[in-house]
C-alpha positions as CSV (number, residue, x, y, z in Angstrom):
1,X,0.0,0.0,0.1
2,X,1.5,3.4,-1.0
3,X,2.1,5.8,1.6
4,X,0.1,8.8,1.8
5,X,1.9,12.3,1.1
6,X,2.6,14.6,3.9
7,X,0.4,17.5,4.7
8,X,3.0,19.9,3.4
9,X,3.3,18.1,0.3
10,X,-0.3,18.3,-0.3
11,X,-0.5,22.0,0.4
12,X,2.5,22.6,-1.9
13,X,0.6,20.5,-4.8
14,X,-2.5,22.6,-4.3
15,X,-0.7,25.7,-4.5
16,X,1.1,24.9,-7.6
17,X,-2.2,23.6,-9.3
18,X,-3.6,26.9,-8.3
19,X,-0.9,29.0,-9.9
20,X,-0.7,27.0,-12.8
21,X,-4.4,27.5,-13.4
22,X,-4.0,31.2,-12.9
23,X,-1.2,31.3,-15.3
24,X,-3.2,29.6,-17.9
25,X,-6.2,32.0,-17.4
26,X,-3.9,35.0,-17.9
27,X,-2.7,33.5,-21.1
28,X,-6.0,32.8,-22.2
29,X,-7.4,36.2,-21.5
30,X,-4.2,37.5,-23.2
31,X,-4.9,35.4,-26.2
32,X,-8.5,36.6,-26.4
33,X,-7.6,40.2,-25.9
34,X,-5.0,39.8,-28.8
35,X,-7.6,38.3,-30.9
36,X,-10.3,40.8,-30.4
37,X,-7.8,43.6,-31.2
38,X,-7.2,41.9,-34.4
39,X,-10.8,41.8,-35.3
40,X,-12.2,44.9,-37.3
41,X,-15.8,45.5,-36.2
42,X,-16.2,48.0,-39.2
43,X,-18.1,47.7,-42.2
44,X,-16.3,47.7,-45.5
45,X,-18.1,49.2,-48.5
46,X,-16.2,46.7,-50.9
47,X,-17.4,43.8,-49.0
48,X,-20.0,41.3,-50.7
49,X,-22.3,41.6,-47.9
50,X,-22.3,45.1,-47.7
51,X,-23.4,45.1,-51.4
52,X,-26.3,42.6,-50.5
53,X,-27.4,45.2,-47.8
54,X,-27.2,48.1,-50.5
55,X,-29.3,46.1,-52.6
56,X,-32.0,45.7,-50.0
57,X,-31.9,49.3,-49.2
58,X,-32.2,50.0,-53.2
59,X,-35.3,47.9,-53.1
60,X,-36.8,49.7,-50.2
61,X,-35.9,53.3,-52.1
62,X,-37.7,51.6,-55.4
63,X,-40.6,50.7,-53.2
64,X,-41.1,54.3,-52.0
65,X,-40.4,55.8,-55.6
66,X,-43.3,53.5,-56.9
67,X,-45.9,53.1,-54.2
68,X,-45.7,56.7,-53.0
69,X,-48.3,57.4,-55.8
70,X,-50.2,54.4,-56.1
71,X,-53.0,55.3,-53.8
72,X,-54.5,57.5,-56.5
73,X,-56.1,54.1,-57.7
74,X,-59.3,53.7,-55.5
75,X,-58.9,49.7,-55.6
76,X,-55.6,50.1,-54.1
77,X,-56.5,52.3,-51.3
78,X,-59.7,50.3,-50.6
79,X,-58.4,46.8,-50.6
80,X,-54.8,47.1,-49.9
81,X,-54.4,50.0,-47.4
82,X,-53.3,48.1,-44.5
83,X,-50.7,46.0,-46.6
84,X,-49.3,49.4,-47.8
85,X,-48.9,50.6,-44.2
86,X,-47.0,47.6,-43.3
87,X,-44.8,47.8,-46.2
88,X,-44.3,51.5,-45.4
89,X,-43.1,50.4,-41.7
90,X,-40.7,47.7,-43.3
91,X,-39.1,50.1,-45.6
92,X,-38.6,52.7,-42.6
93,X,-37.1,50.2,-40.5
94,X,-34.8,49.3,-43.3
95,X,-33.8,53.1,-43.5
96,X,-33.2,53.5,-39.6
97,X,-31.1,50.4,-39.7
98,X,-29.2,51.4,-42.8
99,X,-28.1,54.7,-40.9
100,X,-26.7,52.5,-38.0
101,X,-24.7,50.5,-40.5
102,X,-23.3,53.6,-41.9
103,X,-22.2,54.8,-38.6
104,X,-19.7,51.8,-38.6
105,X,-18.6,51.9,-42.3
106,X,-15.1,52.5,-42.6
107,X,-13.6,55.0,-45.0
108,X,-10.3,56.2,-46.3
109,X,-8.5,59.3,-45.4
110,X,-5.3,60.3,-47.3
111,X,-5.0,56.9,-48.5
112,X,-5.2,55.3,-44.9
113,X,-8.3,52.9,-43.8
114,X,-10.0,54.4,-41.0
115,X,-12.2,52.1,-39.1
116,X,-12.0,53.4,-35.5
117,X,-15.8,53.7,-34.2
118,X,-15.7,57.4,-33.3
119,X,-14.2,58.4,-36.4
120,X,-16.5,56.5,-38.9
121,X,-19.5,57.8,-36.9
122,X,-18.0,61.3,-36.8
123,X,-17.3,60.9,-40.6
124,X,-20.8,60.0,-41.3
125,X,-22.4,62.5,-39.1
126,X,-20.8,65.3,-41.1
127,X,-21.5,64.1,-44.3
128,X,-24.4,64.9,-46.5
129,X,-25.8,61.6,-46.5
130,X,-26.7,61.9,-42.7
131,X,-28.7,65.1,-43.5
132,X,-30.4,63.0,-46.3
133,X,-31.1,60.2,-44.1
134,X,-32.3,62.2,-41.5
135,X,-35.0,64.1,-43.8
136,X,-36.1,60.6,-45.3
137,X,-37.2,59.4,-41.9
138,X,-39.2,62.2,-40.8
139,X,-42.6,60.6,-39.7
140,X,-44.7,62.4,-42.4
141,X,-46.8,59.3,-42.2
142,X,-48.8,60.8,-39.1
143,X,-50.6,63.3,-41.3
144,X,-52.4,60.1,-43.2
145,X,-54.5,60.2,-40.0
146,X,-56.2,63.3,-41.4
147,X,-55.9,62.6,-45.2
148,X,-55.3,58.7,-45.6
149,X,-55.5,59.0,-49.4
150,X,-52.7,61.3,-49.9
151,X,-49.7,59.0,-50.2
152,X,-47.6,61.8,-51.5
153,X,-46.8,62.6,-48.0
154,X,-44.1,60.1,-47.9
155,X,-42.3,62.0,-50.7
156,X,-39.4,62.9,-48.2
157,X,-38.4,59.4,-48.5
158,X,-37.0,60.1,-51.8
159,X,-33.9,61.7,-50.1
160,X,-32.8,58.3,-49.4
161,X,-32.4,57.4,-53.2
162,X,-28.7,58.4,-53.3
163,X,-28.0,54.9,-52.1
164,X,-29.4,53.5,-55.3
165,X,-26.5,55.4,-57.1
166,X,-24.1,54.2,-54.7
167,X,-25.5,50.5,-55.1
168,X,-25.0,50.8,-59.0
169,X,-21.4,52.1,-58.7
170,X,-20.8,48.9,-56.3
171,X,-22.3,46.7,-58.7
172,X,-20.4,48.1,-61.7
173,X,-17.2,47.6,-60.0
174,X,-17.7,43.7,-59.4
175,X,-20.0,42.6,-62.3
176,X,-18.8,41.9,-65.8
177,X,-21.9,42.3,-67.7
178,X,-21.8,46.1,-67.8
179,X,-23.7,46.5,-71.0
180,X,-26.9,44.5,-69.9
181,X,-26.6,46.2,-66.6
182,X,-26.7,49.5,-68.3
183,X,-29.6,48.6,-70.4
184,X,-31.3,47.3,-67.0
185,X,-30.8,50.8,-65.6
186,X,-32.4,52.6,-68.7
187,X,-35.5,50.3,-68.6
188,X,-35.8,50.8,-64.9
189,X,-35.6,54.7,-65.2
190,X,-38.2,54.8,-68.0
191,X,-40.5,52.3,-65.9
192,X,-40.4,54.8,-63.1
193,X,-41.0,57.9,-65.1
194,X,-44.1,56.1,-67.1
195,X,-45.2,55.1,-63.6
196,X,-45.5,58.7,-62.2
197,X,-47.0,59.9,-65.3
198,X,-49.7,57.3,-65.6
199,X,-50.4,58.4,-62.0
200,X,-50.7,61.8,-62.8
201,X,-52.8,61.3,-65.7
202,X,-55.2,59.3,-63.7
203,X,-55.4,61.9,-61.3
204,X,-56.1,64.7,-64.0
205,X,-58.8,62.1,-65.3
206,X,-60.5,62.0,-62.1
207,X,-60.4,66.0,-61.8
208,X,-61.9,66.1,-65.4
209,X,-64.8,64.0,-64.3
210,X,-65.7,66.8,-61.9
211,X,-65.4,69.5,-64.5
212,X,-66.6,68.1,-67.7
213,X,-70.4,67.3,-68.0
214,X,-69.9,64.0,-69.8
215,X,-66.9,62.1,-70.8
216,X,-67.3,59.6,-74.0
217,X,-64.9,57.1,-75.4
218,X,-63.1,59.4,-77.6
219,X,-62.5,62.1,-75.1
220,X,-59.2,62.6,-73.1
221,X,-59.9,61.4,-69.9
222,X,-59.6,57.8,-68.9
223,X,-62.7,55.5,-69.5
224,X,-63.3,51.9,-68.7
225,X,-64.9,51.3,-72.2
226,X,-61.1,51.5,-73.5
227,X,-60.1,48.4,-71.6
228,X,-62.6,45.4,-71.9
229,X,-62.4,42.0,-70.6
230,X,-61.1,39.1,-72.5
231,X,-63.6,37.0,-74.4
232,X,-62.3,34.1,-76.4
233,X,-64.4,31.4,-78.1
234,X,-64.8,28.0,-76.6
235,X,-64.3,25.7,-79.7
236,X,-63.9,21.9,-80.0
237,X,-61.6,22.0,-83.0
238,X,-58.4,24.0,-83.1
239,X,-59.1,26.7,-85.4
240,X,-62.9,27.0,-84.8
241,X,-63.6,26.8,-88.6
242,X,-66.7,24.4,-87.9
243,X,-68.0,26.7,-85.0
244,X,-68.5,30.0,-86.7
245,X,-71.5,31.9,-87.0
246,X,-72.9,31.4,-90.9
247,X,-72.5,34.9,-92.6
248,X,-72.5,33.5,-96.1
249,X,-75.7,35.2,-97.1
250,X,-75.5,38.2,-95.0
251,X,-73.9,41.8,-95.4
252,X,-71.0,42.0,-93.0
253,X,-70.9,45.7,-93.2
254,X,-74.5,46.0,-91.5
255,X,-73.8,43.7,-88.6
256,X,-76.0,45.9,-86.3
257,X,-79.0,44.5,-88.1
258,X,-78.7,40.9,-86.9
259,X,-76.4,41.7,-83.8
260,X,-78.9,40.2,-81.5
261,X,-78.5,37.0,-83.4
262,X,-74.5,37.3,-83.0
263,X,-75.1,37.5,-79.0
264,X,-77.6,34.7,-78.9
265,X,-75.3,32.3,-81.1
266,X,-72.2,33.2,-79.0
267,X,-73.9,33.5,-75.5
268,X,-72.9,29.7,-74.9
269,X,-69.7,29.5,-76.7
270,X,-67.6,32.0,-75.2
271,X,-65.5,32.4,-72.1
272,X,-64.7,35.5,-70.4
273,X,-61.5,36.4,-68.5
274,X,-62.4,39.4,-66.4
275,X,-59.8,41.8,-65.1
276,X,-60.0,43.6,-61.8
277,X,-60.7,47.4,-61.9
278,X,-57.1,48.4,-60.8
279,X,-55.8,46.1,-63.8
280,X,-57.8,47.9,-66.2
281,X,-57.2,51.3,-64.6
282,X,-53.3,50.9,-64.3
283,X,-52.9,49.2,-67.7
284,X,-54.5,51.8,-69.7
285,X,-53.0,54.8,-67.8
286,X,-49.5,53.3,-68.1
287,X,-50.1,52.6,-71.8
288,X,-51.2,56.2,-72.4
289,X,-48.1,57.5,-70.4
290,X,-45.8,55.3,-72.3
291,X,-47.2,56.4,-75.9
292,X,-47.3,60.0,-74.9
293,X,-44.1,60.3,-73.5
294,X,-42.3,58.5,-76.4
295,X,-44.6,60.4,-78.9
296,X,-45.4,57.3,-80.8
297,X,-49.0,56.9,-80.3
298,X,-52.3,59.0,-81.6
299,X,-54.1,59.8,-78.4
300,X,-57.5,61.5,-78.1
301,X,-57.5,65.2,-78.5
302,X,-57.5,67.1,-75.2
303,X,-60.8,68.7,-73.8
304,X,-59.4,71.1,-71.4
305,X,-56.7,73.8,-71.3
306,X,-55.3,71.8,-68.3
307,X,-55.1,68.7,-70.6
308,X,-53.1,70.6,-73.1
309,X,-50.6,72.0,-70.5
310,X,-50.3,68.3,-69.5
311,X,-49.6,67.0,-72.9
312,X,-47.1,69.7,-73.8
313,X,-45.2,68.8,-70.5
314,X,-45.2,65.3,-71.3
315,X,-44.0,65.7,-74.8
316,X,-41.1,68.2,-73.6
317,X,-40.0,65.6,-71.1
318,X,-40.6,62.7,-73.5
319,X,-38.3,64.3,-76.0
320,X,-35.6,64.8,-73.4
321,X,-35.9,61.2,-72.0
322,X,-35.9,59.8,-75.7
323,X,-32.9,61.9,-76.5
324,X,-31.1,60.6,-73.4
325,X,-32.1,57.0,-74.1
326,X,-30.8,57.1,-77.6
327,X,-27.6,58.9,-76.5
328,X,-27.0,56.1,-73.7
329,X,-27.7,53.3,-76.0
330,X,-25.3,54.8,-78.6
331,X,-22.5,55.0,-75.8
332,X,-23.4,51.3,-74.8
333,X,-22.9,50.2,-78.7
334,X,-19.9,52.6,-78.8
335,X,-18.3,50.9,-75.7
336,X,-19.3,47.3,-76.7
337,X,-17.6,47.7,-80.0
338,X,-14.7,50.0,-78.8
339,X,-12.1,47.2,-78.7
340,X,-13.1,46.0,-82.1
341,X,-13.1,49.3,-83.6
342,X,-9.7,50.1,-82.3
343,X,-8.3,47.0,-83.5
344,X,-9.9,47.3,-86.9
345,X,-8.4,50.8,-87.0
346,X,-4.9,49.3,-86.2
347,X,-5.3,46.8,-88.9
348,X,-6.3,49.3,-91.4
349,X,-3.4,51.3,-90.6
350,X,-1.0,48.1,-90.9
351,X,-2.3,47.6,-94.3
352,X,-1.8,51.1,-95.4
353,X,1.6,50.8,-94.1
354,X,2.6,47.6,-95.8
355,X,1.0,49.0,-99.1
356,X,3.0,52.2,-98.8
357,X,6.3,49.9,-98.1
358,X,5.4,47.5,-100.9
359,X,5.1,44.7,-98.7
360,X,3.1,41.9,-100.0
361,X,2.9,38.1,-100.1
362,X,3.7,36.1,-97.0
363,X,4.6,39.0,-94.8
364,X,1.2,40.6,-95.5
365,X,-0.8,37.4,-95.0
366,X,1.2,37.0,-91.7
367,X,0.5,40.3,-90.3
368,X,-3.2,40.4,-91.3
369,X,-3.7,36.9,-89.6
370,X,-2.1,37.7,-86.3
371,X,-4.0,41.0,-86.4
372,X,-7.4,39.1,-86.8
373,X,-6.1,36.5,-84.2
374,X,-5.8,39.2,-81.7
375,X,-9.1,40.7,-82.3
376,X,-10.7,37.2,-82.0
377,X,-9.2,36.8,-78.7
378,X,-10.6,40.2,-77.3
379,X,-7.5,41.4,-75.5
380,X,-8.3,44.7,-74.0
381,X,-4.9,45.6,-72.5
382,X,-1.5,44.0,-73.0
383,X,0.6,42.7,-70.5
384,X,3.1,45.7,-71.1
385,X,0.2,48.4,-70.8
386,X,-0.9,46.8,-67.5
387,X,2.7,46.7,-66.0
388,X,3.1,50.4,-66.9
389,X,-0.2,51.4,-65.5
390,X,-0.1,49.6,-62.2
391,X,2.3,50.3,-59.0
392,X,5.3,48.1,-59.3
393,X,4.7,46.3,-55.9
394,X,1.2,45.6,-56.9
395,X,2.1,44.2,-60.4
396,X,4.5,41.8,-58.7
397,X,1.9,40.8,-56.0
398,X,-0.6,40.1,-59.1
399,X,2.2,38.1,-60.7
400,X,3.6,36.6,-57.8
401,X,1.3,33.5,-58.1
402,X,1.9,33.1,-61.8
403,X,5.5,33.8,-62.5
404,X,7.0,33.3,-59.3
405,X,5.3,29.9,-59.0
406,X,6.8,29.0,-62.4
407,X,10.4,29.7,-61.0
408,X,9.8,27.5,-57.9
409,X,8.7,24.7,-60.4
410,X,12.0,25.1,-61.9
411,X,14.9,23.2,-60.9
412,X,17.2,26.0,-61.7
413,X,15.8,28.6,-59.5
414,X,13.9,26.2,-57.0
415,X,14.5,27.1,-53.3
416,X,15.9,30.7,-53.9
417,X,14.9,33.9,-52.0
418,X,11.4,35.0,-52.9
419,X,12.7,38.4,-53.2
420,X,15.0,37.5,-55.8
421,X,12.3,35.7,-57.8
422,X,10.2,38.7,-57.5
423,X,12.9,41.0,-58.8
424,X,13.6,38.5,-61.7
425,X,9.9,38.3,-62.5
426,X,9.8,42.0,-62.8
427,X,12.4,41.9,-65.7
428,X,10.2,39.6,-67.7
429,X,9.0,40.9,-70.9
430,X,6.3,39.1,-72.9
431,X,6.3,38.7,-76.6
432,X,3.8,37.2,-79.1
433,X,4.8,35.1,-81.9
434,X,3.0,34.0,-84.9
435,X,3.0,30.2,-86.5
436,X,6.6,29.4,-87.7
437,X,8.3,32.3,-86.1
438,X,12.0,31.6,-85.0
439,X,12.3,32.7,-81.7
440,X,16.1,31.5,-81.4
441,X,18.2,30.1,-84.3
442,X,21.1,27.9,-84.0
443,X,24.4,30.0,-83.5
444,X,22.7,32.8,-81.9
445,X,24.5,34.3,-78.6
446,X,22.8,32.9,-75.5
447,X,21.6,36.3,-74.3
448,X,18.1,35.3,-73.4
449,X,16.1,33.0,-71.4
450,X,12.5,32.0,-72.5
451,X,9.5,31.2,-70.1
452,X,6.5,29.7,-72.1
453,X,3.1,31.7,-71.3
454,X,0.7,30.1,-73.6
455,X,0.8,28.2,-76.8
456,X,3.3,25.5,-78.1
457,X,6.9,25.6,-79.1
458,X,9.1,23.2,-81.1
459,X,12.6,22.9,-80.1
460,X,15.0,21.6,-82.7
461,X,18.5,20.4,-81.6
462,X,21.6,20.0,-83.9
463,X,21.5,17.0,-85.9
464,X,18.1,16.1,-84.7
465,X,15.3,16.7,-87.3
466,X,12.4,15.6,-85.0
467,X,11.5,18.7,-82.4
468,X,10.8,18.4,-79.0
469,X,7.2,19.7,-78.1
470,X,7.1,22.2,-75.4
471,X,3.7,23.0,-74.4
472,X,3.6,23.1,-70.6
473,X,2.9,26.6,-69.0
474,X,5.9,27.6,-67.3
475,X,8.5,25.6,-68.8
476,X,11.8,27.4,-69.2
477,X,14.5,27.2,-72.1
478,X,18.0,28.3,-72.3
479,X,18.2,29.2,-68.6
480,X,21.5,27.6,-67.6
481,X,23.2,29.1,-70.9
482,X,22.7,32.7,-69.7
483,X,25.9,32.3,-67.7
484,X,29.1,32.0,-69.7
485,X,32.0,30.1,-68.7
486,X,35.5,29.7,-70.0
487,X,36.3,26.8,-72.2
488,X,32.8,26.8,-73.8
489,X,32.8,24.5,-76.8
490,X,30.3,26.4,-78.9
491,X,31.5,29.8,-77.9
492,X,28.4,30.8,-75.9
493,X,26.3,30.2,-78.8
494,X,23.0,28.4,-79.0
495,X,22.6,24.8,-80.2
496,X,19.0,24.6,-80.6
497,X,16.5,26.3,-82.8
498,X,13.0,27.5,-81.2
499,X,9.9,28.0,-83.3
500,X,6.6,28.8,-82.4
501,X,4.1,26.2,-83.6
502,X,1.0,28.3,-83.3
503,X,0.1,31.5,-81.9
504,X,2.3,31.6,-78.6
505,X,3.1,34.1,-75.9
506,X,6.9,33.8,-74.4
507,X,8.3,35.7,-71.2
508,X,11.8,36.7,-72.2
509,X,14.6,37.6,-69.7
510,X,17.6,39.1,-71.0
511,X,21.1,38.2,-69.7
512,X,22.2,41.7,-68.7
513,X,18.8,42.1,-66.5
514,X,19.6,38.9,-64.7
515,X,23.1,40.2,-63.8
516,X,21.8,43.3,-62.9
517,X,19.5,41.8,-60.5
518,X,22.3,39.3,-59.0
519,X,24.5,42.1,-58.2
520,X,22.1,42.7,-54.9
521,X,22.2,39.0,-53.9
522,X,25.8,38.0,-53.8
523,X,25.1,35.1,-51.6
524,X,22.6,33.5,-53.8
525,X,24.5,34.2,-57.1
526,X,27.2,31.6,-56.3
527,X,24.2,28.9,-55.9
528,X,22.9,29.9,-59.3
529,X,26.2,30.0,-61.1
530,X,27.2,26.5,-59.3
531,X,23.9,25.1,-61.0
532,X,24.6,26.6,-64.3
533,X,28.2,25.1,-64.2
534,X,26.8,21.9,-63.2
535,X,24.0,21.7,-66.0
536,X,26.5,22.6,-68.7
537,X,28.9,19.9,-67.6
538,X,26.2,17.3,-67.9
539,X,25.3,18.6,-71.5
540,X,28.9,18.8,-72.6
541,X,29.2,22.3,-73.3
542,X,32.0,22.6,-70.9
543,X,34.6,20.0,-69.7
544,X,36.3,21.8,-66.8
545,X,34.2,21.5,-63.4
546,X,36.1,24.5,-62.1
547,X,35.8,26.7,-65.1
548,X,35.7,30.6,-64.5
549,X,32.8,32.7,-65.3
550,X,32.9,34.9,-68.2
551,X,31.1,37.7,-66.4
552,X,30.0,41.5,-67.5
553,X,28.5,42.3,-64.0
554,X,29.8,45.6,-62.7
555,X,29.6,47.2,-59.1
556,X,27.7,50.4,-58.5
557,X,31.0,52.2,-58.3
558,X,31.9,50.8,-61.7
559,X,28.7,51.9,-63.2
560,X,29.0,55.4,-61.8
561,X,32.5,55.5,-63.3
562,X,31.2,54.4,-66.7
563,X,28.7,56.9,-66.8
564,X,31.1,59.8,-65.8
565,X,33.5,58.8,-68.5
566,X,30.5,59.0,-70.9
567,X,29.4,62.2,-70.0
568,X,33.1,63.7,-70.1
569,X,33.3,62.1,-73.6
570,X,30.2,63.7,-74.6
571,X,31.0,67.0,-73.3
572,X,34.6,66.7,-74.9
573,X,32.7,66.2,-78.1
574,X,30.4,69.0,-77.8
575,X,33.0,71.4,-77.0
576,X,34.9,70.4,-80.1
577,X,31.9,70.7,-82.3
578,X,31.4,74.3,-80.9
579,X,34.9,75.3,-81.5
580,X,34.6,74.1,-85.2
581,X,31.6,75.8,-85.7
582,X,33.0,79.0,-84.3
583,X,35.9,78.7,-86.5
584,X,33.6,78.0,-89.5
585,X,31.5,81.2,-88.7
586,X,34.6,83.4,-88.3
587,X,36.0,82.1,-91.7
588,X,32.8,82.9,-93.1
589,X,32.7,86.4,-92.0
590,X,36.5,87.1,-93.2
591,X,35.2,85.9,-96.8
């Protein structure tokens, strides 16, 4: 039986466990505090969740734009008034919640993201957005108790519509279907304007009934006689040829004489699809609004001066809207065809240049074929243009996964410093080649390394008529031969011919650029040189494993001295030319 521990040991054991628990608790609290400090509670405007919320706010704004005038129709005011009030409360709740969200929305100040709670709230409170939001949530609905049918009391909700513009900007930065989205915007704006004008026309028609003694079918105000229910024949056969009323011995132009027979004949052979009063009212007024504002339809002539004023106003607004729509559509067409138009202009210019230089035959065909290939690809910006427009660090980060990963997969650059690979990647230049173009010929100096981007390459070795196909993206050619060593059997010249199989794009790294980069990496340079020496030994280019490097690398001091000597030489030549010019001028004066 084991002996029990002494009382002092038990006390020490409990104290040790107590302090261990305290230490763990402090470490846990410290970890939680650290993680909380890393968590950013602010709302990012460029986040996808904020875009979805903005879409919801925009829907609430569109609801107020459309339904603030809909109570002019009696059917809505009579049957759907309570539902309209509930939807109003829902949209107002979204407005208020959006104000709370904007209090925590971060922003950029002098290029720095500000996410502190006090600063984001202060930025929102000082902005015009806060003023518009405050106006939009003023409870003007209280006056509906006095006048329940005046829905325009909610017109202050329109101040929130700036969020629609912000949502459109967010969608355009993320979406790739810009043309379709722009067309959707134009259609939505037209529908909203037609809706408002339809409500105004119906209100004017109601007023006209109080002024005019009688309103007929051919008068300007709205009448139900223009919108009838849908009647259709109930036939056994598909074309109803055997179920028609026999009018063979009757005058069709005088149907009024036997109209009672027609009614009796079709009374049991027709189906009626009856529409609600609101459907008839809204469809007719919206139809009138669309035709009037686009000046496309022949409407009844106005009966009153007020009708004339409304027609004139609709015509003016309609002409402006039609001009704006045509301009927007023309811009969309121009934008969608901008790339093809610019490329077609380039092709026409190339053709004129080749005709001027009398370049015909195969060269002319190849140039035109490559231009058409570029047009079919639809490339908006070339790699070089993107490289020039983007900041250097950002461009390197964009290409880090593409080009740097290609270096990592190559045994020649594998395991080297990431900064070195990024600096080398920044020196790469992309070139496009057509089918049959010789990228390298046998006997050329080894001054370039090639990195396949897209396409396929044929690699012909000396004495081997069968080429090796290079089609793996990221495959490198002529990498070790960029380094020259003493005793090279081929005098630093290429022993392979590289030909583009189809249309291909190749990254090219020049020897001098690589040597310039390696100046700042002396510790890595010896590793790369050792790998190049080992590779050339295995291929039989050199036989001495300790062959010295033929280097053209210069230090910074040597470069400065070379520049200084060049400036001195240029200055001396300019001075000599100046003296010669002065002498010639003096000789001319003496004559």
